[in-house]
SETORKE-795333 format. One record per residue: x negated, y negated, z of N, C-alpha, C, O in turn; residue in one letter; residue number from 1. Coordinates in pm, whole numbers, padded with zeros to 5 digits. Example, Ala and Ser with C-alpha at 12.3 -4.5 7.8 and 13.67 -1.06 7.14 Angstrom:
<nodes>
+--------+--------+--------+--------+--------+--------+--------+--------+--------+--------+--------+--------+-----+-----+
|   n.xx |   n.yy |   n.zz |  ca.xx |  ca.yy |  ca.zz |   c.xx |   c.yy |   c.zz |   o.xx |   o.yy |   o.zz | res |   n |
+--------+--------+--------+--------+--------+--------+--------+--------+--------+--------+--------+--------+-----+-----+
| -01319 |  00569 |  00780 | -01230 |  00450 |  00780 | -01320 |  00330 |  00780 | -01424 |  00332 |  00846 |   a |   1 |
| -01285 |  00225 |  00708 | -01367 |  00106 |  00714 | -01290 | -00003 |  00787 | -01341 | -00114 |  00804 |   s |   2 |
+--------+--------+--------+--------+--------+--------+--------+--------+--------+--------+--------+--------+-----+-----+
</nodes>
This chain:
<nodes>
+--------+--------+--------+--------+--------+--------+--------+--------+--------+--------+--------+--------+-----+-----+
|   n.xx |   n.yy |   n.zz |  ca.xx |  ca.yy |  ca.zz |   c.xx |   c.yy |   c.zz |   o.xx |   o.yy |   o.zz | res |   n |
+--------+--------+--------+--------+--------+--------+--------+--------+--------+--------+--------+--------+-----+-----+
|  07647 | -09948 |  26902 |  07526 | -09882 |  26945 |  07499 | -09913 |  27093 |  07460 | -09825 |  27169 |   m |   1 |
|  07519 | -10036 |  27132 |  07492 | -10078 |  27271 |  07584 | -10005 |  27368 |  07539 | -09961 |  27474 |   r |   2 |
|  07713 | -09992 |  27335 |  07806 | -09923 |  27424 |  07766 | -09777 |  27444 |  07771 | -09725 |  27556 |   d |   3 |
|  07726 | -09712 |  27337 |  07678 | -09574 |  27346 |  07556 | -09568 |  27436 |  07545 | -09479 |  27521 |   i |   4 |
|  07464 | -09663 |  27419 |  07341 | -09665 |  27497 |  07370 | -09682 |  27646 |  07311 | -09613 |  27729 |   a |   5 |
|  07458 | -09773 |  27680 |  07491 | -09796 |  27822 |  07547 | -09669 |  27884 |  07506 | -09630 |  27994 |   v |   6 |
|  07639 | -09603 |  27815 |  07697 | -09479 |  27868 |  07592 | -09369 |  27881 |  07592 | -09294 |  27979 |   k |   7 |
|  07503 | -09359 |  27784 |  07401 | -09255 |  27788 |  07300 | -09280 |  27900 |  07258 | -09185 |  27967 |   e |   8 |
|  07262 | -09404 |  27922 |  07171 | -09436 |  28032 |  07237 | -09400 |  28165 |  07173 | -09338 |  28250 |   v |   9 |
|  07361 | -09437 |  28183 |  07433 | -09405 |  28306 |  07442 | -09254 |  28327 |  07419 | -09205 |  28437 |   e |  10 |
|  07473 | -09179 |  28220 |  07484 | -09034 |  28230 |  07349 | -08970 |  28262 |  07341 | -08879 |  28344 |   a |  11 |
|  07243 | -09018 |  28197 |  07110 | -08962 |  28221 |  07065 | -08986 |  28365 |  07010 | -08896 |  28429 |   a |  12 |
|  07088 | -09105 |  28416 |  07048 | -09135 |  28554 |  07131 | -09055 |  28653 |  07080 | -09012 |  28756 |   l |  13 |
|  07259 | -09035 |  28625 |  07346 | -08958 |  28713 |  07308 | -08811 |  28717 |  07334 | -08743 |  28816 |   s |  14 |
|  07246 | -08761 |  28610 |  07210 | -08620 |  28600 |  07079 | -08587 |  28674 |  07047 | -08470 |  28692 |   a |  15 |
|  07006 | -08687 |  28715 |  06880 | -08664 |  28786 |  06911 | -08613 |  28926 |  06999 | -08667 |  28993 |   i |  16 |
|  06841 | -08509 |  28972 |  06867 | -08456 |  29107 |  06858 | -08564 |  29214 |  06775 | -08655 |  29206 |   p |  17 |
|  06944 | -08554 |  29313 |  06962 | -08658 |  29414 |  06833 | -08709 |  29478 |  06817 | -08831 |  29487 |   q |  18 |
|  06742 | -08625 |  29524 |  06624 | -08684 |  29591 |  06545 | -08779 |  29500 |  06484 | -08874 |  29549 |   p |  19 |
|  06547 | -08754 |  29372 |  06471 | -08836 |  29278 |  06555 | -08950 |  29219 |  06501 | -09049 |  29171 |   l |  20 |
|  06687 | -08935 |  29222 |  06777 | -09032 |  29157 |  06760 | -09172 |  29214 |  06761 | -09270 |  29138 |   r |  21 |
|  06746 | -09183 |  29345 |  06733 | -09316 |  29405 |  06610 | -09388 |  29350 |  06617 | -09506 |  29316 |   e |  22 |
|  06498 | -09318 |  29341 |  06376 | -09376 |  29285 |  06392 | -09406 |  29137 |  06346 | -09509 |  29089 |   r |  23 |
|  06457 | -09316 |  29064 |  06474 | -09332 |  28919 |  06561 | -09452 |  28886 |  06552 | -09506 |  28775 |   a |  24 |
|  06644 | -09494 |  28978 |  06732 | -09608 |  28952 |  06668 | -09741 |  28991 |  06729 | -09846 |  28973 |   c |  25 |
|  06546 | -09739 |  29044 |  06481 | -09864 |  29086 |  06441 | -09954 |  28970 |  06464 | -10075 |  28977 |   e |  26 |
|  06381 | -09901 |  28863 |  06345 | -09993 |  28753 |  06470 | -10044 |  28682 |  06566 | -09970 |  28661 |   p |  27 |
|  06468 | -10170 |  28645 |  06575 | -10224 |  28563 |  06563 | -10162 |  28424 |  06452 | -10149 |  28372 |   a |  28 |
|  06674 | -10124 |  28365 |  06674 | -10072 |  28228 |  06730 | -10183 |  28139 |  06844 | -10226 |  28157 |   v |  29 |
|  06649 | -10226 |  28045 |  06685 | -10339 |  27958 |  06697 | -10288 |  27815 |  06604 | -10229 |  27761 |   i |  30 |
|  06812 | -10311 |  27756 |  06838 | -10268 |  27619 |  06814 | -10385 |  27525 |  06879 | -10489 |  27537 |   l |  31 |
|  06722 | -10367 |  27433 |  06693 | -10468 |  27332 |  06703 | -10406 |  27194 |  06688 | -10285 |  27177 |   l |  32 |
|  06727 | -10489 |  27097 |  06735 | -10441 |  26960 |  06600 | -10390 |  26912 |  06591 | -10278 |  26861 |   r |  33 |
|  06495 | -10470 |  26927 |  06359 | -10436 |  26883 |  06260 | -10504 |  26977 |  06295 | -10598 |  27048 |   k |  34 |
|  06135 | -10457 |  26977 |  06033 | -10528 |  27056 |  06014 | -10670 |  27002 |  06032 | -10695 |  26883 |   p |  35 |
|  05979 | -10761 |  27090 |  05956 | -10898 |  27047 |  05830 | -10952 |  27112 |  05778 | -10895 |  27207 |   s |  36 |
|  05782 | -11061 |  27059 |  05663 | -11125 |  27113 |  05686 | -11182 |  27252 |  05590 | -11214 |  27322 |   d |  37 |
|  05811 | -11195 |  27292 |  05839 | -11255 |  27422 |  05820 | -11157 |  27538 |  05825 | -11197 |  27654 |   s |  38 |
|  05798 | -11028 |  27508 |  05774 | -10933 |  27616 |  05641 | -10966 |  27683 |  05547 | -11011 |  27618 |   l |  39 |
|  05635 | -10945 |  27812 |  05516 | -10981 |  27888 |  05412 | -10868 |  27888 |  05365 | -10826 |  27994 |   d |  40 |
|  05378 | -10822 |  27770 |  05274 | -10721 |  27756 |  05208 | -10741 |  27620 |  05261 | -10810 |  27533 |   c |  41 |
|  05095 | -10680 |  27603 |  05019 | -10702 |  27480 |  05040 | -10587 |  27382 |  05055 | -10471 |  27420 |   a |  42 |
|  05040 | -10623 |  27255 |  05030 | -10524 |  27147 |  05136 | -10414 |  27150 |  05101 | -10296 |  27150 |   d |  43 |
|  05261 | -10450 |  27154 |  05368 | -10351 |  27143 |  05390 | -10325 |  26995 |  05414 | -10417 |  26918 |   v |  44 |
|  05381 | -10198 |  26955 |  05402 | -10161 |  26816 |  05545 | -10191 |  26774 |  05638 | -10179 |  26855 |   e |  45 |
|  05563 | -10228 |  26651 |  05695 | -10264 |  26599 |  05795 | -10150 |  26607 |  05915 | -10174 |  26622 |   e |  46 |
|  05748 | -10024 |  26598 |  05839 | -09909 |  26599 |  05849 | -09841 |  26736 |  05901 | -09730 |  26745 |   d |  47 |
|  05802 | -09907 |  26840 |  05810 | -09852 |  26976 |  05956 | -09832 |  27015 |  06040 | -09918 |  26991 |   t |  48 |
|  05985 | -09716 |  27075 |  06123 | -09686 |  27116 |  06150 | -09722 |  27261 |  06263 | -09755 |  27297 |   m |  49 |
|  06046 | -09718 |  27345 |  06064 | -09750 |  27485 |  05934 | -09798 |  27546 |  05826 | -09773 |  27493 |   g |  50 |
|  05946 | -09868 |  27657 |  05829 | -09927 |  27720 |  05855 | -09943 |  27869 |  05961 | -09993 |  27909 |   l |  51 |
|  05759 | -09901 |  27951 |  05766 | -09925 |  28094 |  05667 | -10036 |  28128 |  05552 | -10033 |  28085 |   f |  52 |
|  05713 | -10134 |  28204 |  05627 | -10244 |  28249 |  05646 | -10259 |  28399 |  05758 | -10259 |  28449 |   i |  53 |
|  05536 | -10273 |  28470 |  05543 | -10296 |  28613 |  05458 | -10196 |  28688 |  05386 | -10116 |  28629 |   g |  54 |
|  05468 | -10203 |  28819 |  05395 | -10109 |  28904 |  05467 | -09976 |  28906 |  05589 | -09970 |  28919 |   n |  55 |
|  05390 | -09869 |  28892 |  05446 | -09736 |  28908 |  05491 | -09718 |  29052 |  05445 | -09789 |  29141 |   a |  56 |
|  05579 | -09625 |  29074 |  05632 | -09597 |  29207 |  05519 | -09572 |  29307 |  05526 | -09617 |  29421 |   f |  57 |
|  05416 | -09500 |  29263 |  05308 | -09463 |  29354 |  05209 | -09576 |  29381 |  05127 | -09567 |  29473 |   s |  58 |
|  05215 | -09684 |  29301 |  05125 | -09797 |  29320 |  05175 | -09889 |  29431 |  05293 | -09891 |  29464 |   d |  59 |
|  05084 | -09962 |  29485 |  05123 | -10061 |  29586 |  05209 | -10168 |  29520 |  05186 | -10202 |  29404 |   a |  60 |
|  05306 | -10222 |  29592 |  05389 | -10327 |  29533 |  05309 | -10453 |  29504 |  05208 | -10481 |  29569 |   p |  61 |
|  05355 | -10527 |  29405 |  05289 | -10652 |  29370 |  05317 | -10759 |  29473 |  05393 | -10736 |  29567 |   g |  62 |
|  05256 | -10876 |  29458 |  05280 | -10985 |  29552 |  05425 | -11032 |  29545 |  05495 | -11012 |  29446 |   p |  63 |
|  05468 | -11096 |  29652 |  05605 | -11148 |  29657 |  05632 | -11237 |  29536 |  05544 | -11310 |  29491 |   d |  64 |
|  05753 | -11229 |  29484 |  05791 | -11313 |  29373 |  05763 | -11252 |  29237 |  05799 | -11311 |  29135 |   g |  65 |
|  05700 | -11134 |  29232 |  05675 | -11071 |  29102 |  05801 | -11000 |  29055 |  05886 | -10960 |  29135 |   t |  66 |
|  05811 | -10985 |  28926 |  05925 | -10914 |  28869 |  05903 | -10765 |  28892 |  05792 | -10714 |  28877 |   v |  67 |
|  06009 | -10695 |  28927 |  05999 | -10553 |  28956 |  05979 | -10470 |  28829 |  05974 | -10524 |  28719 |   g |  68 |
|  05968 | -10339 |  28846 |  05946 | -10251 |  28732 |  06064 | -10256 |  28635 |  06180 | -10269 |  28676 |   p |  69 |
|  06031 | -10245 |  28505 |  06133 | -10252 |  28401 |  06108 | -10147 |  28295 |  05994 | -10115 |  28262 |   r |  70 |
|  06217 | -10094 |  28244 |  06211 | -10003 |  28131 |  06287 | -10070 |  28017 |  06404 | -10104 |  28031 |   i |  71 |
|  06218 | -10088 |  27906 |  06281 | -10143 |  27786 |  06313 | -10029 |  27691 |  06227 | -09944 |  27664 |   y |  72 |
|  06435 | -10026 |  27639 |  06474 | -09932 |  27536 |  06508 | -10014 |  27412 |  06592 | -10104 |  27417 |   l |  73 |
|  06443 | -09981 |  27300 |  06460 | -10057 |  27176 |  06556 | -09980 |  27084 |  06518 | -09886 |  27015 |   f |  74 |
|  06681 | -10025 |  27087 |  06790 | -09949 |  27027 |  06778 | -09930 |  26877 |  06807 | -09821 |  26827 |   l |  75 |
|  06735 | -10030 |  26803 |  06723 | -10016 |  26658 |  06618 | -09910 |  26624 |  06639 | -09830 |  26532 |   r |  76 |
|  06507 | -09909 |  26695 |  06403 | -09810 |  26668 |  06448 | -09669 |  26704 |  06416 | -09573 |  26633 |   n |  77 |
|  06522 | -09656 |  26812 |  06576 | -09525 |  26849 |  06678 | -09479 |  26745 |  06679 | -09363 |  26706 |   i |  78 |
|  06763 | -09571 |  26700 |  06863 | -09541 |  26598 |  06796 | -09496 |  26468 |  06840 | -09400 |  26404 |   w |  79 |
|  06690 | -09564 |  26430 |  06617 | -09527 |  26308 |  06552 | -09389 |  26324 |  06556 | -09307 |  26232 |   d |  80 |
|  06493 | -09364 |  26439 |  06430 | -09233 |  26465 |  06534 | -09120 |  26459 |  06502 | -09008 |  26420 |   e |  81 |
|  06656 | -09151 |  26498 |  06766 | -09054 |  26497 |  06833 | -09043 |  26361 |  06937 | -08977 |  26348 |   a |  82 |
|  06776 | -09107 |  26260 |  06834 | -09105 |  26124 |  06980 | -09149 |  26122 |  07060 | -09100 |  26042 |   d |  83 |
|  07013 | -09242 |  26210 |  07146 | -09304 |  26216 |  07257 | -09204 |  26247 |  07372 | -09222 |  26205 |   h |  84 |
|  07222 | -09098 |  26320 |  07319 | -08997 |  26361 |  07349 | -09017 |  26510 |  07259 | -09009 |  26593 |   e |  85 |
|  07476 | -09041 |  26545 |  07510 | -09073 |  26684 |  07463 | -08969 |  26787 |  07413 | -09008 |  26893 |   p |  86 |
|  07479 | -08841 |  26760 |  07437 | -08740 |  26857 |  07286 | -08740 |  26875 |  07237 | -08728 |  26987 |   e |  87 |
|  07213 | -08753 |  26766 |  07067 | -08760 |  26776 |  07025 | -08889 |  26846 |  06927 | -08890 |  26920 |   r |  88 |
|  07099 | -08997 |  26823 |  07071 | -09124 |  26892 |  07081 | -09106 |  27043 |  06994 | -09150 |  27118 |   f |  89 |
|  07188 | -09040 |  27087 |  07205 | -09016 |  27230 |  07088 | -08935 |  27287 |  07034 | -08966 |  27393 |   r |  90 |
|  07049 | -08830 |  27214 |  06940 | -08744 |  27261 |  06807 | -08821 |  27264 |  06731 | -08810 |  27360 |   a |  91 |
|  06779 | -08898 |  27159 |  06654 | -08976 |  27155 |  06653 | -09082 |  27265 |  06550 | -09106 |  27327 |   e |  92 |
|  06766 | -09144 |  27288 |  06776 | -09246 |  27393 |  06749 | -09184 |  27529 |  06672 | -09238 |  27609 |   l |  93 |
|  06812 | -09071 |  27556 |  06792 | -09001 |  27683 |  06645 | -08960 |  27699 |  06585 | -08981 |  27805 |   r |  94 |
|  06587 | -08901 |  27595 |  06447 | -08858 |  27602 |  06353 | -08977 |  27623 |  06257 | -08968 |  27700 |   d |  95 |
|  06381 | -09087 |  27556 |  06297 | -09208 |  27572 |  06309 | -09262 |  27713 |  06209 | -09299 |  27774 |   t |  96 |
|  06429 | -09267 |  27766 |  06450 | -09314 |  27904 |  06373 | -09224 |  28002 |  06303 | -09275 |  28089 |   l |  97 |
|  06386 | -09093 |  27987 |  06316 | -09001 |  28078 |  06164 | -09015 |  28065 |  06091 | -09006 |  28164 |   l |  98 |
|  06117 | -09037 |  27944 |  05974 | -09057 |  27921 |  05925 | -09180 |  27998 |  05824 | -09174 |  28068 |   h |  99 |
|  05997 | -09290 |  27985 |  05956 | -09414 |  28053 |  05972 | -09401 |  28205 |  05892 | -09457 |  28280 |   e | 100 |
|  06074 | -09329 |  28250 |  06087 | -09303 |  28394 |  05968 | -09221 |  28443 |  05920 | -09241 |  28555 |   l | 101 |
|  05920 | -09131 |  28360 |  05800 | -09054 |  28395 |  05682 | -09144 |  28420 |  05605 | -09123 |  28514 |   g | 102 |
|  05665 | -09246 |  28335 |  05556 | -09343 |  28357 |  05577 | -09416 |  28491 |  05481 | -09436 |  28566 |   h | 103 |
|  05699 | -09454 |  28520 |  05727 | -09522 |  28646 |  05691 | -09432 |  28765 |  05642 | -09480 |  28867 |   y | 104 |
|  05714 | -09302 |  28750 |  05684 | -09209 |  28858 |  05537 | -09169 |  28862 |  05496 | -09087 |  28945 |   l | 105 |
|  05457 | -09228 |  28772 |  05313 | -09210 |  28779 |  05256 | -09108 |  28682 |  05137 | -09077 |  28690 |   g | 106 |
|  05336 | -09054 |  28591 |  05286 | -08956 |  28496 |  05220 | -09024 |  28376 |  05268 | -09127 |  28328 |   l | 107 |
|  05112 | -08966 |  28329 |  05042 | -09014 |  28210 |  05098 | -08941 |  28088 |  05177 | -08848 |  28102 |   e | 108 |
|  05059 | -08985 |  27970 |  05109 | -08925 |  27845 |  05090 | -08773 |  27843 |  05183 | -08700 |  27807 |   e | 109 |
|  04972 | -08725 |  27880 |  04945 | -08580 |  27879 |  05039 | -08506 |  27974 |  05086 | -08397 |  27942 |   d | 110 |
|  05066 | -08564 |  28090 |  05158 | -08504 |  28185 |  05298 | -08493 |  28127 |  05366 | -08392 |  28145 |   d | 111 |
|  05341 | -08598 |  28057 |  05475 | -08599 |  27999 |  05487 | -08496 |  27888 |  05587 | -08426 |  27878 |   l | 112 |
|  05385 | -08488 |  27803 |  05385 | -08389 |  27695 |  05390 | -08247 |  27754 |  05465 | -08163 |  27705 |   v | 113 |
|  05311 | -08222 |  27857 |  05311 | -08090 |  27922 |  05448 | -08053 |  27977 |  05482 | -07935 |  27986 |   a | 114 |
|  05526 | -08154 |  28014 |  05661 | -08129 |  28068 |  05768 | -08135 |  27959 |  05887 | -08123 |  27987 |   r | 115 |
|  05726 | -08152 |  27834 |  05822 | -08156 |  27723 |  05897 | -08286 |  27712 |  06004 | -08290 |  27651 |   g | 116 |
|  05844 | -08394 |  27769 |  05909 | -08525 |  27762 |  05819 | -08616 |  27679 |  05750 | -08704 |  27731 |   i | 117 |
|  05821 | -08592 |  27551 |  05732 | -08667 |  27462 |  05795 | -08794 |  27428 |  05738 | -08873 |  27354 |   e | 118 |
+--------+--------+--------+--------+--------+--------+--------+--------+--------+--------+--------+--------+-----+-----+
</nodes>
């Protein structure tokens, strides 16, 4: 599952148009099996598929020494949502990554839904 995820993340980022690709590659993409209590955020639902943490691109940068923006992809939850079908897993993973990138670029949930990136 992890190997598929790494390839899909690379392919999705490569497919982003060039002017936006540089910005889209700024957040670290972290692949985890499931959300855990060790994440530095509050109240992550157990079935969450992805999570953006950090300052959005449009926000002012944090103080020196802060951790940069991160996108977490929770592979087990994405796999379950895809009903354990590899092609659906790839599609769900890509959609989740794009959704979280949208948050990094400053889009709210309503904006993402309007653009078909739920």
